[in-house]
All heavy atoms as TSV, in Angstrom:
chain	resi	resn	atom	element	x	y	z
A	1	MET	N	N	-14.017	-4.312	2.020
A	1	MET	CA	C	-12.682	-4.322	2.558
A	1	MET	C	C	-12.173	-2.885	2.566
A	1	MET	O	O	-12.506	-2.100	1.693
A	1	MET	CB	C	-11.783	-5.192	1.684
A	1	MET	CG	C	-10.402	-5.324	2.252
A	1	MET	SD	S	-9.410	-6.543	1.401
A	1	MET	CE	C	-10.304	-8.019	1.750
A	2	ALA	N	N	-11.356	-2.566	3.547
A	2	ALA	CA	C	-10.827	-1.208	3.651
A	2	ALA	C	C	-9.420	-1.243	4.219
A	2	ALA	O	O	-9.022	-2.200	4.874
A	2	ALA	CB	C	-11.722	-0.375	4.553
A	3	VAL	N	N	-8.705	-0.187	3.960
A	3	VAL	CA	C	-7.386	0.022	4.550
A	3	VAL	C	C	-7.485	1.295	5.364
A	3	VAL	O	O	-7.926	2.328	4.864
A	3	VAL	CB	C	-6.305	0.182	3.460
A	3	VAL	CG1	C	-4.965	0.526	4.082
A	3	VAL	CG2	C	-6.209	-1.076	2.609
A	4	ILE	N	N	-7.081	1.211	6.608
A	4	ILE	CA	C	-7.148	2.374	7.483
A	4	ILE	C	C	-5.726	2.706	7.925
A	4	ILE	O	O	-5.025	1.857	8.473
A	4	ILE	CB	C	-8.043	2.094	8.706
A	4	ILE	CG1	C	-9.462	1.767	8.229
A	4	ILE	CG2	C	-8.033	3.278	9.667
A	4	ILE	CD1	C	-10.386	1.302	9.325
A	5	ILE	N	N	-5.329	3.951	7.654
A	5	ILE	CA	C	-4.008	4.420	8.087
A	5	ILE	C	C	-4.190	5.768	8.769
A	5	ILE	O	O	-5.156	6.490	8.498
A	5	ILE	CB	C	-3.016	4.536	6.904
A	5	ILE	CG1	C	-3.511	5.550	5.863
A	5	ILE	CG2	C	-2.753	3.184	6.276
A	5	ILE	CD1	C	-2.505	5.857	4.790
A	6	PRO	N	N	-3.264	6.129	9.633
A	6	PRO	CA	C	-3.365	7.435	10.287
A	6	PRO	C	C	-3.339	8.565	9.242
A	6	PRO	O	O	-2.658	8.463	8.215
A	6	PRO	CB	C	-2.123	7.496	11.175
A	6	PRO	CG	C	-1.747	6.057	11.384
A	6	PRO	CD	C	-2.130	5.353	10.118
A	7	ILE	N	N	-4.050	9.644	9.519
A	7	ILE	CA	C	-4.148	10.754	8.582
A	7	ILE	C	C	-2.774	11.345	8.277
A	7	ILE	O	O	-2.503	11.783	7.153
A	7	ILE	CB	C	-5.146	11.830	9.079
A	7	ILE	CG1	C	-5.460	12.837	7.975
A	7	ILE	CG2	C	-4.612	12.520	10.319
A	7	ILE	CD1	C	-6.233	12.266	6.809
A	8	GLU	N	N	-1.885	11.345	9.245
A	8	GLU	CA	C	-0.537	11.873	9.015
A	8	GLU	C	C	0.183	11.054	7.937
A	8	GLU	O	O	0.867	11.612	7.081
A	8	GLU	CB	C	0.292	11.869	10.305
A	8	GLU	CG	C	-0.239	12.792	11.385
A	8	GLU	CD	C	-1.346	12.124	12.228
A	8	GLU	OE1	O	-1.545	10.897	12.150
A	8	GLU	OE2	O	-2.023	12.857	12.953
A	9	ASP	N	N	0.015	9.729	7.996
A	9	ASP	CA	C	0.629	8.865	6.984
A	9	ASP	C	C	0.008	9.119	5.609
A	9	ASP	O	O	0.707	9.160	4.596
A	9	ASP	CB	C	0.487	7.393	7.366
A	9	ASP	CG	C	1.300	7.026	8.590
A	9	ASP	OD1	O	2.226	7.791	8.953
A	9	ASP	OD2	O	1.007	5.978	9.196
A	10	TRP	N	N	-1.323	9.274	5.579
A	10	TRP	CA	C	-2.003	9.545	4.314
A	10	TRP	C	C	-1.506	10.867	3.714
A	10	TRP	O	O	-1.233	10.960	2.520
A	10	TRP	CB	C	-3.514	9.580	4.518
A	10	TRP	CG	C	-4.264	9.935	3.274
A	10	TRP	CD1	C	-5.045	11.025	3.081
A	10	TRP	CD2	C	-4.296	9.198	2.042
A	10	TRP	NE1	N	-5.568	11.012	1.808
A	10	TRP	CE2	C	-5.114	9.907	1.146
A	10	TRP	CE3	C	-3.700	8.017	1.615
A	10	TRP	CZ2	C	-5.361	9.477	-0.155
A	10	TRP	CZ3	C	-3.961	7.581	0.317
A	10	TRP	CH2	C	-4.771	8.311	-0.545
A	11	ASN	N	N	-1.341	11.876	4.559
A	11	ASN	CA	C	-0.843	13.160	4.072
A	11	ASN	C	C	0.588	13.035	3.545
A	11	ASN	O	O	0.930	13.657	2.534
A	11	ASN	CB	C	-0.940	14.226	5.158
A	11	ASN	CG	C	-2.374	14.620	5.425
A	11	ASN	OD1	O	-3.236	14.525	4.553
A	11	ASN	ND2	N	-2.654	15.047	6.644
A	12	ASP	N	N	1.412	12.232	4.200
A	12	ASP	CA	C	2.771	11.982	3.701
A	12	ASP	C	C	2.735	11.311	2.331
A	12	ASP	O	O	3.496	11.671	1.432
A	12	ASP	CB	C	3.564	11.094	4.672
A	12	ASP	CG	C	3.955	11.817	5.942
A	12	ASP	OD1	O	3.932	13.075	5.973
A	12	ASP	OD2	O	4.293	11.122	6.927
A	13	ILE	N	N	1.860	10.340	2.179
A	13	ILE	CA	C	1.732	9.641	0.893
A	13	ILE	C	C	1.294	10.634	-0.185
A	13	ILE	O	O	1.860	10.658	-1.291
A	13	ILE	CB	C	0.737	8.466	0.993
A	13	ILE	CG1	C	1.311	7.362	1.876
A	13	ILE	CG2	C	0.386	7.930	-0.397
A	13	ILE	CD1	C	0.305	6.283	2.259
A	14	LYS	N	N	0.299	11.458	0.121
A	14	LYS	CA	C	-0.187	12.429	-0.861
A	14	LYS	C	C	0.886	13.449	-1.223
A	14	LYS	O	O	0.970	13.887	-2.369
A	14	LYS	CB	C	-1.438	13.141	-0.352
A	14	LYS	CG	C	-2.654	12.241	-0.325
A	14	LYS	CD	C	-3.965	12.961	-0.118
A	14	LYS	CE	C	-3.942	14.096	0.829
A	14	LYS	NZ	N	-5.245	14.722	1.058
A	15	ASP	N	N	1.717	13.835	-0.254
A	15	ASP	CA	C	2.808	14.768	-0.547
A	15	ASP	C	C	3.817	14.160	-1.517
A	15	ASP	O	O	4.318	14.835	-2.407
A	15	ASP	CB	C	3.530	15.180	0.742
A	15	ASP	CG	C	2.704	16.116	1.612
A	15	ASP	OD1	O	1.723	16.707	1.096
A	15	ASP	OD2	O	3.037	16.243	2.806
A	16	LYS	N	N	4.102	12.891	-1.322
A	16	LYS	CA	C	5.097	12.217	-2.162
A	16	LYS	C	C	4.521	11.763	-3.495
A	16	LYS	O	O	5.246	11.623	-4.480
A	16	LYS	CB	C	5.688	11.025	-1.419
A	16	LYS	CG	C	6.533	11.448	-0.238
A	16	LYS	CD	C	7.043	10.270	0.541
A	16	LYS	CE	C	7.783	10.773	1.772
A	16	LYS	NZ	N	8.136	9.707	2.682
A	17	HIS	N	N	3.223	11.500	-3.533
A	17	HIS	CA	C	2.553	10.993	-4.738
A	17	HIS	C	C	1.247	11.767	-4.934
A	17	HIS	O	O	0.167	11.265	-4.634
A	17	HIS	CB	C	2.277	9.492	-4.608
A	17	HIS	CG	C	3.479	8.698	-4.248
A	17	HIS	ND1	N	4.439	8.354	-5.171
A	17	HIS	CD2	C	3.902	8.194	-3.066
A	17	HIS	CE1	C	5.388	7.665	-4.577
A	17	HIS	NE2	N	5.089	7.561	-3.295
A	18	PRO	N	N	1.344	12.992	-5.476
A	18	PRO	CA	C	0.158	13.848	-5.547
A	18	PRO	C	C	-0.998	13.289	-6.372
A	18	PRO	O	O	-2.142	13.681	-6.168
A	18	PRO	CB	C	0.679	15.144	-6.178
A	18	PRO	CG	C	2.092	14.934	-6.508
A	18	PRO	CD	C	2.531	13.626	-5.971
A	19	ASP	N	N	-0.736	12.363	-7.265
A	19	ASP	CA	C	-1.814	11.811	-8.095
A	19	ASP	C	C	-2.473	10.583	-7.482
A	19	ASP	O	O	-3.295	9.939	-8.115
A	19	ASP	CB	C	-1.301	11.481	-9.492
A	19	ASP	CG	C	-0.195	10.442	-9.481
A	19	ASP	OD1	O	0.401	10.209	-8.414
A	19	ASP	OD2	O	0.080	9.870	-10.548
A	20	VAL	N	N	-2.169	10.278	-6.227
A	20	VAL	CA	C	-2.678	9.063	-5.588
A	20	VAL	C	C	-4.208	9.031	-5.517
A	20	VAL	O	O	-4.811	7.969	-5.540
A	20	VAL	CB	C	-2.049	8.863	-4.194
A	20	VAL	CG1	C	-2.599	9.867	-3.191
A	20	VAL	CG2	C	-2.269	7.457	-3.679
A	21	GLU	N	N	-4.834	10.190	-5.453
A	21	GLU	CA	C	-6.293	10.225	-5.337
A	21	GLU	C	C	-7.005	10.209	-6.689
A	21	GLU	O	O	-8.225	10.154	-6.742
A	21	GLU	CB	C	-6.731	11.451	-4.544
A	21	GLU	CG	C	-6.346	11.365	-3.079
A	21	GLU	CD	C	-6.891	12.516	-2.276
A	21	GLU	OE1	O	-6.402	13.638	-2.449
A	21	GLU	OE2	O	-7.809	12.262	-1.486
A	22	VAL	N	N	-6.232	10.266	-7.761
A	22	VAL	CA	C	-6.826	10.297	-9.096
A	22	VAL	C	C	-6.993	8.867	-9.596
A	22	VAL	O	O	-6.048	8.191	-9.941
A	22	VAL	CB	C	-5.946	11.097	-10.090
A	22	VAL	CG1	C	-6.573	11.087	-11.471
A	22	VAL	CG2	C	-5.724	12.506	-9.585
A	23	MET	N	N	-8.229	8.411	-9.588
A	23	MET	CA	C	-8.539	7.064	-10.085
A	23	MET	C	C	-9.662	7.211	-11.101
A	23	MET	O	O	-10.732	7.711	-10.774
A	23	MET	CB	C	-9.008	6.159	-8.952
A	23	MET	CG	C	-7.965	5.807	-7.925
A	23	MET	SD	S	-6.794	4.577	-8.462
A	23	MET	CE	C	-7.824	3.172	-8.735
A	24	GLU	N	N	-9.399	6.796	-12.311
A	24	GLU	CA	C	-10.415	6.869	-13.346
A	24	GLU	C	C	-10.714	5.464	-13.838
A	24	GLU	O	O	-9.807	4.734	-14.218
A	24	GLU	CB	C	-9.938	7.747	-14.504
A	24	GLU	CG	C	-9.725	9.195	-14.097
A	24	GLU	CD	C	-9.263	10.059	-15.252
A	24	GLU	OE1	O	-9.299	9.598	-16.402
A	24	GLU	OE2	O	-8.858	11.196	-14.975
A	25	GLY	N	N	-11.978	5.093	-13.817
A	25	GLY	CA	C	-12.377	3.791	-14.325
A	25	GLY	C	C	-11.953	2.649	-13.419
A	25	GLY	O	O	-11.458	2.846	-12.313
A	26	ASP	N	N	-12.181	1.452	-13.906
A	26	ASP	CA	C	-11.827	0.246	-13.172
A	26	ASP	C	C	-10.350	-0.089	-13.350
A	26	ASP	O	O	-9.723	0.313	-14.330
A	26	ASP	CB	C	-12.649	-0.946	-13.672
A	26	ASP	CG	C	-14.107	-0.864	-13.244
A	26	ASP	OD1	O	-14.377	-0.200	-12.224
A	26	ASP	OD2	O	-14.950	-1.452	-13.927
A	27	LEU	N	N	-9.848	-0.852	-12.403
A	27	LEU	CA	C	-8.493	-1.364	-12.549
A	27	LEU	C	C	-8.468	-2.416	-13.644
A	27	LEU	O	O	-9.437	-3.160	-13.816
A	27	LEU	CB	C	-8.035	-2.020	-11.242
A	27	LEU	CG	C	-7.825	-1.118	-10.034
A	27	LEU	CD1	C	-7.516	-1.964	-8.807
A	27	LEU	CD2	C	-6.726	-0.121	-10.287
A	28	PRO	N	N	-7.342	-2.509	-14.352
A	28	PRO	CA	C	-7.223	-3.596	-15.322
A	28	PRO	C	C	-7.263	-4.957	-14.615
A	28	PRO	O	O	-6.911	-5.066	-13.434
A	28	PRO	CB	C	-5.853	-3.364	-15.958
A	28	PRO	CG	C	-5.475	-1.963	-15.625
A	28	PRO	CD	C	-6.201	-1.621	-14.355
A	29	LYS	N	N	-7.668	-5.982	-15.326
A	29	LYS	CA	C	-7.793	-7.326	-14.746
A	29	LYS	C	C	-6.484	-7.791	-14.123
A	29	LYS	O	O	-6.485	-8.378	-13.049
A	29	LYS	CB	C	-8.274	-8.323	-15.783
A	29	LYS	CG	C	-8.474	-9.717	-15.183
A	29	LYS	CD	C	-9.106	-10.668	-16.143
A	29	LYS	CE	C	-9.301	-12.062	-15.630
A	29	LYS	NZ	N	-8.764	-12.464	-14.371
A	30	TRP	N	N	-5.352	-7.528	-14.786
A	30	TRP	CA	C	-4.074	-8.008	-14.254
A	30	TRP	C	C	-3.785	-7.388	-12.899
A	30	TRP	O	O	-3.212	-8.029	-12.018
A	30	TRP	CB	C	-2.926	-7.779	-15.244
A	30	TRP	CG	C	-2.517	-6.343	-15.400
A	30	TRP	CD1	C	-2.977	-5.444	-16.320
A	30	TRP	CD2	C	-1.548	-5.644	-14.608
A	30	TRP	NE1	N	-2.373	-4.226	-16.155
A	30	TRP	CE2	C	-1.473	-4.323	-15.111
A	30	TRP	CE3	C	-0.738	-5.993	-13.538
A	30	TRP	CZ2	C	-0.621	-3.362	-14.572
A	30	TRP	CZ3	C	0.111	-5.035	-13.006
A	30	TRP	CH2	C	0.165	-3.734	-13.524
A	31	GLN	N	N	-4.199	-6.112	-12.680
A	31	GLN	CA	C	-3.983	-5.484	-11.387
A	31	GLN	C	C	-4.915	-6.084	-10.333
A	31	GLN	O	O	-4.500	-6.307	-9.187
A	31	GLN	CB	C	-4.199	-3.969	-11.482
A	31	GLN	CG	C	-3.084	-3.270	-12.239
A	31	GLN	CD	C	-3.297	-1.781	-12.335
A	31	GLN	OE1	O	-4.383	-1.261	-12.079
A	31	GLN	NE2	N	-2.246	-1.072	-12.718
A	32	LYS	N	N	-6.155	-6.349	-10.705
A	32	LYS	CA	C	-7.082	-6.995	-9.780
A	32	LYS	C	C	-6.572	-8.379	-9.390
A	32	LYS	O	O	-6.633	-8.767	-8.218
A	32	LYS	CB	C	-8.473	-7.102	-10.406
A	32	LYS	CG	C	-9.168	-5.764	-10.561
A	32	LYS	CD	C	-10.519	-5.944	-11.232
A	32	LYS	CE	C	-11.208	-4.624	-11.448
A	32	LYS	NZ	N	-12.495	-4.763	-12.113
A	33	ASP	N	N	-6.061	-9.120	-10.366
A	33	ASP	CA	C	-5.512	-10.452	-10.084
A	33	ASP	C	C	-4.322	-10.369	-9.139
A	33	ASP	O	O	-4.179	-11.186	-8.226
A	33	ASP	CB	C	-5.107	-11.158	-11.384
A	33	ASP	CG	C	-6.286	-11.522	-12.261
A	33	ASP	OD1	O	-7.440	-11.522	-11.764
A	33	ASP	OD2	O	-6.057	-11.800	-13.464
A	34	LEU	N	N	-3.466	-9.379	-9.353
A	34	LEU	CA	C	-2.305	-9.202	-8.486
A	34	LEU	C	C	-2.740	-8.883	-7.057
A	34	LEU	O	O	-2.220	-9.451	-6.091
A	34	LEU	CB	C	-1.403	-8.096	-9.033
A	34	LEU	CG	C	-0.153	-7.785	-8.236
A	34	LEU	CD1	C	0.764	-8.999	-8.147
A	34	LEU	CD2	C	0.579	-6.611	-8.861
A	35	ILE	N	N	-3.709	-8.006	-6.921
A	35	ILE	CA	C	-4.225	-7.668	-5.592
A	35	ILE	C	C	-4.834	-8.900	-4.925
A	35	ILE	O	O	-4.575	-9.164	-3.741
A	35	ILE	CB	C	-5.250	-6.520	-5.685
A	35	ILE	CG1	C	-4.548	-5.228	-6.082
A	35	ILE	CG2	C	-6.013	-6.357	-4.366
A	35	ILE	CD1	C	-5.489	-4.106	-6.469
A	36	ASP	N	N	-5.622	-9.659	-5.671
A	36	ASP	CA	C	-6.219	-10.882	-5.116
A	36	ASP	C	C	-5.144	-11.856	-4.652
A	36	ASP	O	O	-5.260	-12.470	-3.587
A	36	ASP	CB	C	-7.124	-11.555	-6.144
A	36	ASP	CG	C	-8.409	-10.784	-6.390
A	36	ASP	OD1	O	-8.773	-9.933	-5.545
A	36	ASP	OD2	O	-9.062	-11.031	-7.432
A	37	THR	N	N	-4.098	-11.986	-5.431
A	37	THR	CA	C	-2.993	-12.884	-5.074
A	37	THR	C	C	-2.331	-12.429	-3.778
A	37	THR	O	O	-2.086	-13.227	-2.879
A	37	THR	CB	C	-1.945	-12.941	-6.200
A	37	THR	OG1	O	-2.566	-13.451	-7.383
A	37	THR	CG2	C	-0.763	-13.813	-5.823
A	38	ARG	N	N	-2.070	-11.140	-3.686
A	38	ARG	CA	C	-1.412	-10.619	-2.476
A	38	ARG	C	C	-2.316	-10.717	-1.253
A	38	ARG	O	O	-1.851	-11.014	-0.156
A	38	ARG	CB	C	-0.942	-9.196	-2.715
A	38	ARG	CG	C	0.200	-9.191	-3.722
A	38	ARG	CD	C	0.777	-7.859	-3.952
A	38	ARG	NE	N	1.868	-7.964	-4.912
A	38	ARG	CZ	C	2.638	-6.968	-5.248
A	38	ARG	NH1	N	2.460	-5.794	-4.702
A	38	ARG	NH2	N	3.597	-7.142	-6.129
A	39	LEU	N	N	-3.608	-10.480	-1.433
A	39	LEU	CA	C	-4.536	-10.633	-0.307
A	39	LEU	C	C	-4.592	-12.081	0.169
A	39	LEU	O	O	-4.684	-12.345	1.372
A	39	LEU	CB	C	-5.929	-10.141	-0.690
A	39	LEU	CG	C	-6.084	-8.632	-0.830
A	39	LEU	CD1	C	-7.458	-8.291	-1.396
A	39	LEU	CD2	C	-5.849	-7.927	0.483
A	40	LYS	N	N	-4.520	-13.033	-0.757
A	40	LYS	CA	C	-4.506	-14.452	-0.397
A	40	LYS	C	C	-3.247	-14.783	0.400
A	40	LYS	O	O	-3.310	-15.520	1.392
A	40	LYS	CB	C	-4.609	-15.309	-1.666
A	40	LYS	CG	C	-4.568	-16.796	-1.398
A	40	LYS	CD	C	-5.825	-17.267	-0.697
A	40	LYS	CE	C	-5.823	-18.788	-0.620
A	40	LYS	NZ	N	-6.336	-19.255	0.652
A	41	ILE	N	N	-2.117	-14.230	-0.003
A	41	ILE	CA	C	-0.868	-14.452	0.735
A	41	ILE	C	C	-0.988	-13.902	2.147
A	41	ILE	O	O	-0.584	-14.550	3.122
A	41	ILE	CB	C	0.329	-13.828	-0.015
A	41	ILE	CG1	C	0.595	-14.604	-1.311
A	41	ILE	CG2	C	1.576	-13.800	0.869
A	41	ILE	CD1	C	1.568	-13.936	-2.259
A	42	ILE	N	N	-1.563	-12.715	2.282
A	42	ILE	CA	C	-1.766	-12.120	3.611
A	42	ILE	C	C	-2.674	-13.005	4.454
A	42	ILE	O	O	-2.418	-13.232	5.642
A	42	ILE	CB	C	-2.341	-10.698	3.482
A	42	ILE	CG1	C	-1.286	-9.758	2.914
A	42	ILE	CG2	C	-2.857	-10.190	4.825
A	42	ILE	CD1	C	-1.816	-8.399	2.505
A	43	GLU	N	N	-3.724	-13.522	3.839
A	43	GLU	CA	C	-4.650	-14.409	4.556
A	43	GLU	C	C	-3.944	-15.686	5.002
A	43	GLU	O	O	-4.132	-16.159	6.130
A	43	GLU	CB	C	-5.819	-14.758	3.635
A	43	GLU	CG	C	-6.859	-15.658	4.261
A	43	GLU	CD	C	-7.968	-16.009	3.273
A	43	GLU	OE1	O	-8.371	-15.136	2.480
A	43	GLU	OE2	O	-8.425	-17.165	3.315
A	44	ASP	N	N	-3.112	-16.248	4.128
A	44	ASP	CA	C	-2.435	-17.507	4.431
A	44	ASP	C	C	-1.251	-17.343	5.386
A	44	ASP	O	O	-0.893	-18.286	6.090
A	44	ASP	CB	C	-1.943	-18.165	3.140
A	44	ASP	CG	C	-3.085	-18.653	2.256
A	44	ASP	OD1	O	-4.227	-18.754	2.756
A	44	ASP	OD2	O	-2.833	-18.917	1.059
A	45	PHE	N	N	-0.625	-16.164	5.385
A	45	PHE	CA	C	0.573	-15.933	6.194
A	45	PHE	C	C	0.462	-14.609	6.957
A	45	PHE	O	O	1.236	-13.672	6.721
A	45	PHE	CB	C	1.824	-15.915	5.303
A	45	PHE	CG	C	2.005	-17.161	4.493
A	45	PHE	CD1	C	1.607	-17.208	3.163
A	45	PHE	CD2	C	2.561	-18.302	5.057
A	45	PHE	CE1	C	1.768	-18.351	2.402
A	45	PHE	CE2	C	2.719	-19.455	4.312
A	45	PHE	CZ	C	2.323	-19.486	2.986
A	46	PRO	N	N	-0.479	-14.500	7.893
A	46	PRO	CA	C	-0.685	-13.226	8.593
A	46	PRO	C	C	0.524	-12.781	9.412
A	46	PRO	O	O	0.679	-11.590	9.677
A	46	PRO	CB	C	-1.893	-13.504	9.491
A	46	PRO	CG	C	-1.926	-14.985	9.642
A	46	PRO	CD	C	-1.374	-15.547	8.365
A	47	ASP	N	N	1.399	-13.700	9.759
A	47	ASP	CA	C	2.589	-13.338	10.534
A	47	ASP	C	C	3.598	-12.550	9.701
A	47	ASP	O	O	4.550	-11.996	10.239
A	47	ASP	CB	C	3.247	-14.587	11.117
A	47	ASP	CG	C	3.614	-15.605	10.063
A	47	ASP	OD1	O	2.806	-15.841	9.145
A	47	ASP	OD2	O	4.728	-16.168	10.143
A	48	ARG	N	N	3.385	-12.471	8.407
A	48	ARG	CA	C	4.293	-11.726	7.531
A	48	ARG	C	C	3.891	-10.256	7.405
A	48	ARG	O	O	4.554	-9.483	6.738
A	48	ARG	CB	C	4.330	-12.370	6.148
A	48	ARG	CG	C	4.911	-13.782	6.202
A	48	ARG	CD	C	4.917	-14.423	4.874
A	48	ARG	NE	N	5.986	-13.819	4.063
A	48	ARG	CZ	C	6.180	-14.081	2.788
A	48	ARG	NH1	N	5.391	-14.914	2.159
A	48	ARG	NH2	N	7.156	-13.506	2.124
A	49	ILE	N	N	2.820	-9.861	8.068
A	49	ILE	CA	C	2.355	-8.480	8.013
A	49	ILE	C	C	3.172	-7.650	9.001
A	49	ILE	O	O	3.368	-8.044	10.142
A	49	ILE	CB	C	0.852	-8.395	8.352
A	49	ILE	CG1	C	0.056	-9.176	7.320
A	49	ILE	CG2	C	0.401	-6.941	8.418
A	49	ILE	CD1	C	-1.412	-9.309	7.651
A	50	HIS	N	N	3.625	-6.493	8.522
A	50	HIS	CA	C	4.440	-5.604	9.346
A	50	HIS	C	C	3.791	-4.223	9.387
A	50	HIS	O	O	3.089	-3.834	8.461
A	50	HIS	CB	C	5.857	-5.484	8.762
A	50	HIS	CG	C	6.575	-6.789	8.708
A	50	HIS	ND1	N	7.218	-7.328	9.783
A	50	HIS	CD2	C	6.718	-7.684	7.704
A	50	HIS	CE1	C	7.742	-8.494	9.446
A	50	HIS	NE2	N	7.450	-8.734	8.180
A	51	PRO	N	N	4.077	-3.462	10.450
A	51	PRO	CA	C	3.500	-2.118	10.560
A	51	PRO	C	C	3.947	-1.225	9.394
A	51	PRO	O	O	5.066	-1.334	8.897
A	51	PRO	CB	C	4.051	-1.590	11.887
A	51	PRO	CG	C	4.483	-2.802	12.640
A	51	PRO	CD	C	4.874	-3.820	11.602
A	52	ILE	N	N	3.078	-0.317	8.985
A	52	ILE	CA	C	3.365	0.587	7.882
A	52	ILE	C	C	4.591	1.439	8.184
A	52	ILE	O	O	5.324	1.831	7.275
A	52	ILE	CB	C	2.125	1.450	7.538
A	52	ILE	CG1	C	2.312	2.192	6.218
A	52	ILE	CG2	C	1.838	2.438	8.660
A	52	ILE	CD1	C	2.228	1.329	5.006
A	53	GLU	N	N	4.849	1.707	9.452
A	53	GLU	CA	C	6.018	2.502	9.827
A	53	GLU	C	C	7.310	1.850	9.342
A	53	GLU	O	O	8.257	2.546	8.968
A	53	GLU	CB	C	6.075	2.716	11.351
A	53	GLU	CG	C	4.989	3.628	11.897
A	53	GLU	CD	C	3.663	2.919	12.100
A	53	GLU	OE1	O	3.597	1.672	12.032
A	53	GLU	OE2	O	2.660	3.624	12.321
A	54	GLU	N	N	7.350	0.507	9.347
A	54	GLU	CA	C	8.534	-0.193	8.845
A	54	GLU	C	C	8.719	0.062	7.349
A	54	GLU	O	O	9.843	0.256	6.887
A	54	GLU	CB	C	8.427	-1.694	9.107
A	54	GLU	CG	C	8.596	-2.069	10.556
A	54	GLU	CD	C	8.520	-3.577	10.771
A	54	GLU	OE1	O	8.719	-4.349	9.817
A	54	GLU	OE2	O	8.255	-3.972	11.927
A	55	LEU	N	N	7.625	0.068	6.609
A	55	LEU	CA	C	7.705	0.354	5.179
A	55	LEU	C	C	8.211	1.767	4.951
A	55	LEU	O	O	9.113	1.990	4.154
A	55	LEU	CB	C	6.343	0.169	4.517
A	55	LEU	CG	C	6.261	0.624	3.060
A	55	LEU	CD1	C	7.194	-0.182	2.177
A	55	LEU	CD2	C	4.835	0.546	2.563
A	56	PHE	N	N	7.625	2.750	5.659
A	56	PHE	CA	C	8.063	4.129	5.487
A	56	PHE	C	C	9.531	4.290	5.858
A	56	PHE	O	O	10.272	5.007	5.172
A	56	PHE	CB	C	7.200	5.077	6.307
A	56	PHE	CG	C	5.809	5.257	5.770
A	56	PHE	CD1	C	4.726	5.320	6.618
A	56	PHE	CD2	C	5.575	5.346	4.407
A	56	PHE	CE1	C	3.445	5.495	6.125
A	56	PHE	CE2	C	4.296	5.513	3.896
A	56	PHE	CZ	C	3.229	5.588	4.764
A	57	ALA	N	N	9.971	3.650	6.919
A	57	ALA	CA	C	11.374	3.740	7.317
A	57	ALA	C	C	12.273	3.175	6.219
A	57	ALA	O	O	13.311	3.755	5.894
A	57	ALA	CB	C	11.601	3.001	8.636
A	58	GLU	N	N	11.878	2.058	5.652
A	58	GLU	CA	C	12.665	1.457	4.580
A	58	GLU	C	C	12.674	2.353	3.344
A	58	GLU	O	O	13.722	2.554	2.720
A	58	GLU	CB	C	12.105	0.086	4.222
A	58	GLU	CG	C	12.948	-0.659	3.225
A	58	GLU	CD	C	12.442	-2.066	2.971
A	58	GLU	OE1	O	11.668	-2.595	3.788
A	58	GLU	OE2	O	12.823	-2.631	1.944
A	59	LEU	N	N	11.527	2.903	2.990
A	59	LEU	CA	C	11.448	3.777	1.818
A	59	LEU	C	C	12.241	5.062	2.002
A	59	LEU	O	O	12.777	5.609	1.045
A	59	LEU	CB	C	9.991	4.117	1.506
A	59	LEU	CG	C	9.128	2.959	1.022
A	59	LEU	CD1	C	7.667	3.394	0.920
A	59	LEU	CD2	C	9.615	2.426	-0.317
A	60	ASN	N	N	12.305	5.548	3.239
A	60	ASN	CA	C	13.010	6.791	3.516
A	60	ASN	C	C	14.481	6.612	3.843
A	60	ASN	O	O	15.195	7.592	3.988
A	60	ASN	CB	C	12.328	7.534	4.672
A	60	ASN	CG	C	10.967	8.059	4.280
A	60	ASN	OD1	O	10.758	8.453	3.129
A	60	ASN	ND2	N	10.024	8.056	5.203
A	61	SER	N	N	14.921	5.365	3.953
A	61	SER	CA	C	16.327	5.134	4.291
A	61	SER	C	C	17.215	5.510	3.112
A	61	SER	O	O	16.799	5.513	1.950
A	61	SER	CB	C	16.548	3.670	4.684
A	61	SER	OG	O	16.374	2.831	3.554
A	62	GLU	N	N	18.431	5.821	3.424
A	62	GLU	CA	C	19.362	6.186	2.368
A	62	GLU	C	C	19.664	4.952	1.519
A	62	GLU	O	O	19.743	3.843	2.012
A	62	GLU	CB	C	20.648	6.708	2.975
A	62	GLU	CG	C	20.474	8.038	3.688
A	62	GLU	CD	C	21.791	8.571	4.195
A	62	GLU	OE1	O	22.809	8.368	3.512
A	62	GLU	OE2	O	21.778	9.167	5.278
A	63	GLU	N	N	19.851	5.211	0.222
A	63	GLU	CA	C	20.181	4.106	-0.677
A	63	GLU	C	C	21.586	3.632	-0.366
A	63	GLU	O	O	22.467	4.409	-0.027
A	63	GLU	CB	C	20.077	4.571	-2.120
A	63	GLU	CG	C	18.661	4.881	-2.529
A	63	GLU	CD	C	18.559	5.260	-3.993
A	63	GLU	OE1	O	19.485	4.939	-4.764
A	63	GLU	OE2	O	17.549	5.858	-4.357
A	64	ASP	N	N	21.784	2.320	-0.515
A	64	ASP	CA	C	23.113	1.744	-0.239
A	64	ASP	C	C	24.080	2.073	-1.348
A	64	ASP	O	O	23.805	2.258	-2.449
A	64	ASP	CB	C	22.996	0.216	-0.097
A	64	ASP	CG	C	22.173	-0.144	1.133
A	64	ASP	OD1	O	22.166	0.616	2.084
A	64	ASP	OD2	O	21.543	-1.216	1.087
């Protein structure tokens, strides 16, 4: 399985979260379980998937 995003988006993520590429060891079981749960939701409800641009817009919007 893979996630593919435009390089510009990846560079934006790295600028905001410089440690994003630092992964040591395996993920803890609880994180793997959470990912599995979310992937199952995506599989069961594909209409709930939105473009990454919507996420970035929401994250960059001014706080209320």
